[in-house]
C-alpha positions in Angstrom: 68.4 79.5 156.3 70.2 78.8 153.0 73.7 77.6 153.9 77.0 78.8 152.3 77.7 75.4 151.0 74.3 75.2 149.3 74.9 78.6 147.7 78.3 77.4 146.5 76.9 74.2 145.0 74.2 76.1 143.2 76.9 78.1 141.5 79.0 75.1 140.6 76.0 73.1 139.3 75.1 76.0 137.0 78.4 75.6 135.1 78.8 73.5 132.0 82.0 71.5 131.4 82.4 71.5 127.6 83.5 68.4 125.8 85.5 68.6 122.7 83.2 67.9 119.8 84.3 65.3 117.3 85.1 66.0 113.7 86.4 69.2 112.2 84.6 71.8 114.2 84.7 75.1 116.0 85.3 74.6 119.7 86.9 76.0 122.9 90.7 75.9 123.2 93.7 77.8 124.7 93.8 77.2 128.4 97.0 79.4 128.7 94.9 82.5 128.4 92.8 81.7 131.4 92.8 84.5 134.0 91.3 84.5 137.5 92.4 81.0 138.4 93.2 80.4 142.1 95.5 77.8 143.5 96.0 76.3 146.9 96.6 73.3 149.0 95.6 69.9 147.6 94.0 67.7 150.3 94.1 64.0 150.5 90.9 62.0 151.1 91.6 61.5 154.8 91.9 65.4 155.2 88.4 65.9 153.8 84.9 65.6 155.4 82.3 66.0 152.7 79.1 67.6 153.7 77.3 70.9 154.3 77.5 73.8 156.8 74.2 72.9 158.5 75.6 69.9 160.5 79.1 71.2 161.3 78.0 71.7 165.0 77.6 67.9 165.2 81.2 67.3 164.4 84.2 67.2 166.6 86.7 70.1 166.1 89.1 67.8 164.2 86.3 66.7 161.8 85.1 70.3 161.5 88.6 71.3 160.3 88.3 68.6 157.6 84.8 69.9 156.6 86.4 73.4 156.3 89.0 71.9 154.0 86.2 70.4 151.9 84.4 73.7 151.6 87.6 75.5 150.6 88.3 72.9 147.8 84.7 73.1 146.6 84.7 76.9 146.4 88.1 77.0 144.7 86.8 74.5 142.0 83.7 76.6 141.4 85.8 79.8 141.0 88.2 78.1 138.6 85.4 76.5 136.5 83.9 79.9 136.0 87.2 81.4 135.1 87.9 78.7 132.5 84.6 79.1 130.8 84.8 82.9 130.7 88.3 82.8 129.2 87.6 80.2 126.5 88.1 81.4 122.9 86.4 80.1 119.8 89.0 78.6 117.4 89.1 76.3 114.5 90.9 73.0 114.7 90.4 69.4 113.4 89.6 67.1 116.3 91.0 64.1 114.4 93.7 63.5 111.8 91.5 61.2 109.9 88.7 63.0 108.1 85.5 61.0 108.3 83.8 59.9 105.0 81.5 62.7 104.0 77.9 61.8 104.4 75.4 62.5 101.6 74.2 66.0 102.0 70.6 66.1 103.2 67.9 68.4 102.0 67.8 71.2 104.6 64.7 72.9 106.0 64.7 76.6 106.7 62.7 78.9 109.0 61.2 82.2 108.1 63.8 84.9 109.1 62.7 87.0 112.0 62.2 90.6 110.8 61.9 93.1 113.6 58.7 95.1 113.5 58.7 97.6 116.4 55.8 99.7 117.6 56.1 102.6 115.2 56.1 100.3 112.1 53.3 98.2 113.6 51.1 101.3 114.2 51.8 102.6 110.6 50.9 99.2 109.1 47.6 99.1 111.1 46.8 102.6 109.9 47.5 101.6 106.3 45.0 98.7 106.4 42.0 99.0 104.0 38.6 99.7 105.4 37.8 97.3 108.2 34.5 95.5 108.4 32.0 93.8 110.8 28.9 91.8 110.3 25.7 92.5 112.1 23.2 89.8 113.1 19.8 90.6 114.4 17.6 89.1 117.1 14.1 89.9 118.3 15.2 92.8 120.5 19.0 92.9 120.2 21.7 92.6 117.6 25.3 91.2 117.6 28.4 92.6 116.0 31.2 90.2 114.7 34.3 92.1 113.9 36.4 90.9 110.9 39.8 91.0 112.7 41.8 88.6 110.5 43.6 91.4 108.5 44.5 93.1 111.8 45.8 89.9 113.3 48.0 89.3 110.3 49.6 92.6 110.9 50.0 92.0 114.6 51.7 88.7 113.9 54.5 90.7 112.3 55.1 92.4 115.6 55.1 89.3 117.7 58.0 87.0 118.5 58.3 83.7 116.6 55.8 81.1 117.9 54.4 83.7 120.3 50.7 84.0 120.6 49.8 87.6 120.1 46.9 88.9 122.1 44.8 92.0 121.4 41.5 93.5 122.7 38.8 95.4 120.9 36.6 97.9 122.7 33.7 99.4 120.8 33.5 103.1 121.7 30.7 104.5 119.6 27.9 103.2 117.3 26.6 105.0 114.3 23.2 103.8 113.0 21.9 103.9 109.4 19.2 106.2 110.4 21.8 108.9 111.0 22.0 108.7 114.8 25.0 108.0 116.9 25.4 106.8 120.5 28.2 105.8 122.9 28.6 102.0 123.2 28.0 102.3 127.0 24.4 103.5 126.3 23.4 100.9 123.6 25.9 98.0 124.2 25.8 95.0 126.5 29.0 95.2 128.5 30.4 91.8 129.5 33.7 91.8 131.4 33.8 88.0 131.4 33.8 87.6 127.6 37.4 86.8 126.4 36.5 87.2 122.7 36.4 90.9 122.3 36.0 90.7 118.6 32.2 90.2 119.3 29.8 92.7 120.8 26.1 92.9 121.6 23.7 95.8 121.3 20.5 96.3 123.2 18.8 97.3 120.0 18.3 95.7 116.6 18.6 98.8 114.5 20.9 98.5 111.5 24.4 99.9 112.2 26.4 101.8 109.6 29.8 102.0 111.4 31.5 101.6 114.8 34.5 103.3 116.4 36.8 100.7 118.0 39.8 101.1 120.3 42.4 98.3 119.6 44.9 97.6 122.4 47.9 95.3 121.9 51.5 94.8 123.0 54.5 96.0 121.0 58.2 96.6 121.6 59.6 100.1 121.0 62.9 99.1 119.5 65.6 96.5 119.1 69.3 95.8 118.8 70.9 93.3 116.3 74.0 91.4 117.3 75.9 89.1 114.9 78.3 86.4 116.1 80.5 84.2 114.0 83.9 82.5 114.3 85.7 85.7 113.4 83.7 87.8 115.8 82.6 85.5 118.7 82.0 88.1 121.4 80.1 91.4 121.7 80.0 93.4 125.0 77.5 96.1 125.8 77.9 99.4 127.7 75.8 98.1 130.7 77.8 94.9 131.2 75.8 92.8 128.7 77.7 89.9 127.1 76.9 87.9 123.9 79.5 85.2 123.4 79.7 82.3 121.0 81.4 79.4 122.8 80.8 76.3 120.6 79.7 75.8 117.0 79.4 72.3 115.6 77.2 69.3 115.0 74.1 71.3 114.1 74.3 73.4 117.3 75.6 76.6 118.7 76.4 77.3 122.4 76.3 80.8 123.8 77.1 82.6 127.0 74.7 85.4 127.5 74.4 88.2 130.1 71.3 90.1 129.0 68.9 92.6 130.5 66.1 90.8 132.4 63.4 93.1 131.0 64.2 92.4 127.4 63.3 89.6 125.0 65.7 87.6 122.8 65.2 86.1 119.3 68.1 83.9 118.3 68.5 82.3 114.9 71.2 80.4 113.1 72.2 81.4 109.6 73.7 79.3 106.8 76.7 80.4 104.9 74.4 82.0 102.2 72.3 83.8 104.9 69.3 81.5 105.1 67.6 81.0 108.4 68.2 77.4 109.5 65.3 75.3 110.9 65.5 75.4 114.7 65.3 72.2 116.6 64.9 73.7 120.1 67.3 74.7 122.8 68.5 74.0 126.3 70.0 76.3 128.9 71.5 76.6 132.4 71.8 79.6 134.7 75.3 81.2 134.9 76.5 83.3 137.9 76.3 87.1 137.7 79.2 89.4 138.5 77.7 90.0 142.0 77.4 86.2 142.7 81.0 85.7 141.6 82.2 88.5 143.9 80.3 86.9 146.8 81.8 83.5 145.9 85.3 84.9 146.0 84.6 86.7 149.3 83.3 83.5 150.7 86.4 81.6 149.6 88.7 84.2 151.1 86.8 84.0 154.4 87.2 80.2 154.4 90.9 80.6 154.0 91.1 83.2 156.8 89.1 80.8 159.1 91.5 78.1 158.2 94.5 80.3 159.2 92.8 81.2 162.5 91.2 77.8 163.2 92.6 77.6 166.7 90.5 80.6 167.7 87.4 78.5 167.5 86.7 76.5 170.6 83.7 74.5 169.3 82.4 73.3 166.0 79.1 75.2 166.7 81.0 78.5 166.9 82.5 77.7 163.5 79.1 77.0 162.0 77.6 80.2 163.5 80.4 82.3 162.1 80.0 80.9 158.5 76.2 81.4 158.6 76.5 85.0 159.8 79.1 85.7 157.1 76.9 84.5 154.4 74.0 86.4 155.8 76.0 89.6 155.7 77.1 89.2 152.0 75.8 91.9 149.6 72.6 91.3 147.7 73.3 89.5 144.4 70.2 90.9 142.6 71.3 92.0 139.1 69.7 93.7 136.1 71.1 91.0 133.9 70.2 87.4 133.4 73.2 85.1 132.9 72.7 81.9 131.1 74.6 79.3 129.1 72.4 78.1 126.2 72.8 75.6 123.4 70.6 76.0 120.3 70.1 73.1 117.9 69.6 73.6 114.1 69.1 71.6 110.9 72.8 72.1 110.1 75.8 73.8 111.8 75.2 77.5 111.4 77.9 79.8 109.9 76.8 82.6 112.1 74.3 83.5 114.9 72.0 86.5 114.8 70.5 87.8 118.0 67.7 90.4 118.2 67.4 92.1 121.6 63.9 93.6 121.9 62.9 96.4 124.2 60.2 95.5 126.8 56.7 95.2 125.2 54.4 98.0 126.1 50.6 98.4 125.8 49.6 100.3 122.6 46.3 101.7 121.6 45.0 102.6 118.1 41.6 103.9 117.0 39.8 102.1 114.1 36.6 102.7 112.2 34.8 99.7 111.0 31.9 99.5 108.5 29.0 97.1 108.3 29.6 94.4 105.7 25.8 93.7 105.5 24.6 96.2 102.8 21.6 98.4 103.5 18.4 96.6 102.5 14.6 96.8 103.2 14.7 93.8 105.6 17.2 91.8 107.5 17.4 88.2 108.8 16.6 88.0 112.5 16.5 85.3 115.2 13.7 85.1 117.7 15.1 83.9 121.1 11.6 82.8 122.3 10.8 80.5 119.4 14.4 79.8 118.3 13.3 80.4 114.8 14.4 82.8 112.0 12.4 85.5 110.2 12.8 89.0 108.8 12.6 92.4 110.4 12.5 95.9 108.8 14.7 98.8 109.4 12.8 99.7 112.6 13.2 96.2 114.0 9.6 95.1 113.4 8.9 91.6 112.2 7.7 91.5 108.5 8.1 87.7 108.2 7.3 85.9 111.4 10.1 83.7 112.8 9.2 80.2 111.5 12.3 79.0 109.7 15.1 76.8 111.2 17.8 78.6 109.3 18.1 81.6 106.9 21.3 82.7 105.3 22.3 85.5 103.0 23.5 84.3 99.6 26.2 85.7 97.3 23.4 87.5 95.4 21.9 90.4 97.3 18.1 90.0 97.8 18.3 86.2 97.5 18.2 84.0 100.7 19.2 80.4 101.3 16.6 78.9 103.7 16.2 75.5 105.3 12.8 74.1 104.3 12.9 70.7 105.9 15.0 67.5 106.1 14.9 64.0 104.8 13.6 61.2 107.1 16.2 60.1 109.7 18.1 56.9 108.6 20.9 55.3 110.7 21.0 58.3 112.9 21.5 60.7 110.0 19.2 63.1 108.1 19.9 65.6 105.4 18.9 69.2 105.7 17.0 70.5 102.7 17.5 74.1 101.5 15.9 76.3 98.9 16.5 79.8 97.5 13.9 82.5 98.1 13.5 86.1 97.2 10.8 88.7 98.0 8.1 89.6 95.5 8.7 93.3 94.5 6.6 95.8 96.5 5.8 93.6 99.5 7.1 91.1 102.1 5.9 87.9 100.3 8.5 85.2 99.9 8.9 83.5 96.5 10.7 80.1 96.1 13.2 80.2 93.2 13.4 77.3 90.6 17.0 76.3 91.1 19.2 74.6 93.6 22.5 76.4 93.3 23.8 79.9 92.5 26.9 79.4 90.4 27.8 83.1 90.5 26.3 86.5 90.1 26.7 88.2 86.7 25.5 91.7 87.8 23.0 93.2 90.2 20.1 91.4 88.5 21.5 88.4 86.7 23.1 85.2 88.0 24.2 81.9 86.6 22.2 79.2 88.3 22.1 75.4 88.4 18.9 73.4 88.3 20.7 70.8 90.4 24.2 69.9 91.4 26.6 69.8 88.3 24.0 71.5 86.1 22.4 72.0 83.8 23.0 75.8 84.0 21.1 78.8 82.9 20.6 82.5 83.8 18.0 83.9 86.2 16.9 87.5 86.1 16.1 88.6 89.7 14.4 91.9 88.5 12.1 90.1 86.1 11.9 87.1 88.5 12.2 84.6 85.7 14.7 82.3 84.0 16.0 84.2 80.9 18.4 81.5 79.7 16.9 78.1 80.1 18.7 75.7 82.5 19.7 73.2 79.8 23.4 74.0 79.2 26.7 72.6 80.7 30.3 73.8 80.8 29.1 77.4 80.6 31.0 80.6 80.6 29.6 84.2 80.6 31.8 86.9 79.1 30.3 90.3 78.9 26.8 89.9 77.3 27.6 86.4 75.9 26.5 83.1 77.4 28.8 80.3 76.1 27.9 76.6 76.7 26.7 73.4 75.1 23.2 71.9 75.4 23.0 68.8 77.6 23.1 67.3 81.1 26.7 65.9 81.2 29.6 68.2 82.0 31.9 65.5 80.5 31.9 63.8 77.1 31.1 65.3 73.8 27.4 64.5 73.2 26.8 68.1 72.0 28.5 71.1 70.6 29.2 74.6 71.9 27.2 77.7 70.9 26.7 81.3 72.0 23.5 83.0 73.3 22.9 86.4 74.7 21.7 86.9 78.3 18.1 87.0 77.2 18.5 83.5 75.7 18.7 84.4 72.0 20.9 82.2 69.9 23.8 84.1 68.4 26.1 81.3 67.3 24.4 77.9 66.7 25.9 75.0 68.8 28.2 73.5 66.2 31.6 74.0 67.7 33.8 71.4 69.4 35.2 74.2 71.6 34.8 77.9 72.2 37.7 79.6 74.1 37.9 83.1 75.4 41.4 84.7 75.3 41.5 88.3 76.3 38.9 90.2 74.3 38.4 87.6 71.7 36.4 84.4 71.1 38.1 81.4 69.4 35.8 78.8 67.9 36.9 75.4 66.8 34.7 73.6 64.2 33.3 70.2 65.0 35.9 68.4 62.8 38.7 70.4 64.5 40.0 71.6 61.1 38.8 75.2 61.3 39.5 77.8 64.0 38.0 81.3 63.8 38.5 84.4 65.9 35.6 86.7 66.8 35.3 90.0 68.7 33.1 90.0 71.8 30.5 91.6 69.5 30.7 88.4 67.5 32.3 90.0 64.4 34.4 87.4 62.6 38.0 88.8 62.3 40.1 86.2 60.4 39.6 86.5 56.6 37.4 84.0 54.7 39.3 80.9 53.8 41.8 81.1 56.7 42.1 79.4 60.0 43.4 81.1 63.1 46.6 79.8 64.9 47.5 81.0 68.3 45.8 84.1 69.6 45.9 87.9 69.9 48.2 88.3 72.9 50.1 91.3 74.3 49.1 93.4 71.3 50.9 91.1 68.8 49.4 90.2 65.4 47.3 87.1 64.9 48.7 84.2 62.8 46.4 82.8 60.2 46.8 80.1 57.5 45.0 79.8 54.2 43.3 76.4 54.0 43.9 75.8 50.3 47.4 77.3 49.6 48.6 76.7 53.2 50.3 80.1 53.1 50.8 81.9 56.4 50.1 85.6 57.2 49.5 87.9 60.1 46.5 90.0 60.7 45.6 92.9 62.9 42.5 93.1 65.2 40.5 94.5 62.3 41.2 91.5 60.2 43.6 93.3 57.8 46.5 91.3 56.5 49.8 92.8 57.5 52.7 93.3 55.0 54.9 90.6 56.5 56.5 88.3 54.0 56.4 84.7 55.2 58.0 82.4 52.6 58.4 79.5 55.0 57.2 76.0 55.4 56.0 76.6 59.0 55.3 79.6 61.1 54.6 79.8 64.8 52.6 82.5 66.6 54.5 85.5 68.1 55.9 85.0 71.5 57.4 88.2 73.1 57.6 89.9 69.8 59.4 87.0 67.9 57.9 84.3 65.7 59.8 81.1 65.0 59.8 80.1 61.4 61.0 76.9 59.6 62.1 76.0 56.1 63.2 72.4 55.5 64.8 71.2 58.7 66.2 74.6 59.8 64.6 77.1 62.2 65.0 80.9 62.5 62.8 83.8 63.7 61.2 87.1 62.5 60.1 90.1 64.5 56.7 91.9 64.3 57.9 94.0 61.4 58.7 90.8 59.4 62.5 91.2 59.6 64.3 87.9 59.9 66.4 88.5 63.0 67.5 84.8 63.5 68.7 83.0 60.3 67.5 79.6 59.4 70.4 77.7 60.9 69.1 75.9 64.1 67.9 72.3 64.3 65.5 73.4 67.1 64.3 76.8 68.1 61.8 77.3 70.9 59.4 80.1 71.7 61.2 83.4 72.7 61.0 84.5 76.3 61.3 88.2 77.2 65.0 88.2 76.4 66.3 84.9 75.1 65.2 81.7 73.3 66.6 78.2 73.7 67.9 76.4 70.6 69.9 73.4 69.3 72.5 73.7 66.6 75.1 71.7 64.7 78.5 71.6 66.4 77.1 71.6 70.0 75.3 68.9 71.8 72.4 70.3 73.9 70.7 73.6 74.4 72.1 77.1 73.8 70.4 80.4 74.7 70.4 83.1 71.9 69.2 86.6 71.9 67.0 88.4 69.3 70.1 89.3 67.2 71.3 85.6 67.0 74.1 86.0 69.5 74.7 82.8 71.5 74.5 84.1 75.1 75.1 80.9 77.0 75.7 77.2 76.2 73.6 75.2 78.7 74.3 71.6 77.5 72.4 68.4 77.3 69.0 68.5 78.8 66.7 66.1 80.6 63.5 68.2 80.4 62.4 71.7 79.8 59.3 73.8 80.1 58.8 76.8 77.8 55.5 78.7 78.1 55.0 81.2 75.3 54.7 85.0 76.0 56.3 84.7 79.4 59.7 84.7 81.0 59.0 81.5 83.0 61.0 78.9 81.0 63.0 76.4 83.0 65.7 74.1 81.7 66.9 70.9 83.5 70.5 70.3 82.3 72.9 67.5 83.1 75.9 68.5 85.1 79.2 68.0 83.1 81.3 67.1 86.2 79.1 65.2 88.6 77.2 62.1 87.4 73.4 62.1 87.7 73.3 65.7 89.0 70.8 68.0 87.2 71.2 71.8 87.3 68.1 73.9 86.7 68.3 77.2 84.8 65.7 80.0 84.3 64.8 81.8 81.1 67.8 84.1 81.3 70.3 81.3 82.0 70.7 81.8 85.7 71.0 78.6 87.8 68.1 78.4 90.2 68.3 74.8 91.5 70.4 71.6 91.5 69.5 68.1 92.5 70.7 64.5 92.4 68.7 62.3 90.1 68.1 58.7 91.1 
């Protein structure tokens, strides 16, 4: 039998005696407000006999009285400790008159904030998923289905608690075959209750499947309650006796007293002053007595006092022990719907507030899914023969059309082309290399044909693909329909755009031992290989002459756009005109996509391409800018003017040291100051400026394109 003393000690040991935390901190104060304290006789050491109830019957009556004194004192201490903790208030006070030297602020880590995602939202998100897929693999008389469940699991993670392993089960209900028939899974499936991975299933047939109906079951909580605690609001009480109380907040930790429903889950996170979720370093907790346990403890204490007052009525110590044991046995059941704990949570920094999410009990949910076969319909399928442990091909009826004789066969990224193991190198030092080749079927039959390349770089369309003769080239184009190489494999650094094959003849992907040219996808030369570079930007081709002095722009039909005698600068981007320069006169002009010169007067020494509708111009040592109509919106007054972002441009001017931001009407919007570095991509709004702080030495503040500060750091 559990003794009264044991029960009392369990209550006492569950309590936490709080130490005042050093430094300026939030901590528990104000003992004057304590309610529920009990007082009584203080006993000297010779009036106490420390011990438990179980051996009182071995004591003399005089020693039994001392044991009773000890039990009274122990119960009183437990009651008072509980009362002190429950009456403590969170206040602010410096623990020392001498403020410590502030340590250098460390770079903080943050957690992803918990975003509640209850059952209704989870179900809606699953329903909004794009078409789900599975892959079918074939055997000599069976087939296997592997469900692509990663998109589903990503959604289910949102409904799980942080660091909780979500579990789900998939049950195939019905199977629809590509011959138009449909059967319940119980008739055609292999049912295995022992298989824990339910994202796989086996069929008793090897017929190609079109789709399957799947029942997905998972756990989800129906709703949640959000509780916020901070120094101004340290306690929240619920209607059913729930308690959420902040008791200490300092030194990267927060202590809480919680009385929460046993059937609900808690997610507790610490927030910084700006609302970020602080990185969690774990937690520790101790049980705390429930209201029922405290009532029993008080009844037990009162009974001890009554026994002390009537001690003379006990004739033996055994009678005293029997009475105590019976009293404890008759106490009301202390079962409670609440769990009482004191917990301390540790964070990367002292939180400014604590957020608690109280989640309803998780319940089993079921949703119906329809999945489609990711292996497209075809005349034959790779199949594995269990008897020979080899691979071959079967037709739509499951009959072998290529006997199983290959160690491995894989589908490639090009439909109708297979990657097959044809052998291996001799074993050396315990290792051997597997040898693979690409194969396809000769049209009109089941005869395999080996293809003359080692690697498929990428498909171009249903018939054409870029291929490599061997690793790292050279590259060419293979026509699967014609079953021949149509662009010889003798080019490197290739690019296919529309009907154009761009590359340079040679074997080396590095160096400049040859020039770039353009061919069509039948191998006909369209632009001779005489260019040091050919770049595709949008719907245009830009060629750079071998001497790097001439740059021309072509349409994808290879119609030259820039006028004769001009070189192209920049590119057609975002519908803006193309900048060109006459080679002889060095005059600048803008042209449209038809190659027509636009009536934009450019009497400047230098002109830059348009960026977000503004072109920087320069005369002498001064910069300004014009818009796409040719109007000079920014006068020639700046010593530096960078490419315009969507709204502003950075510049340098006389009378101010460092960068300023100006708008399109030459208004100085913000003075940033002296810079250490900056990055200004054209035709974007992604500029970043690193500016020296004017007050703190070696501190750098980072601003975005619109002048908003986005970062700050100390430079060594």
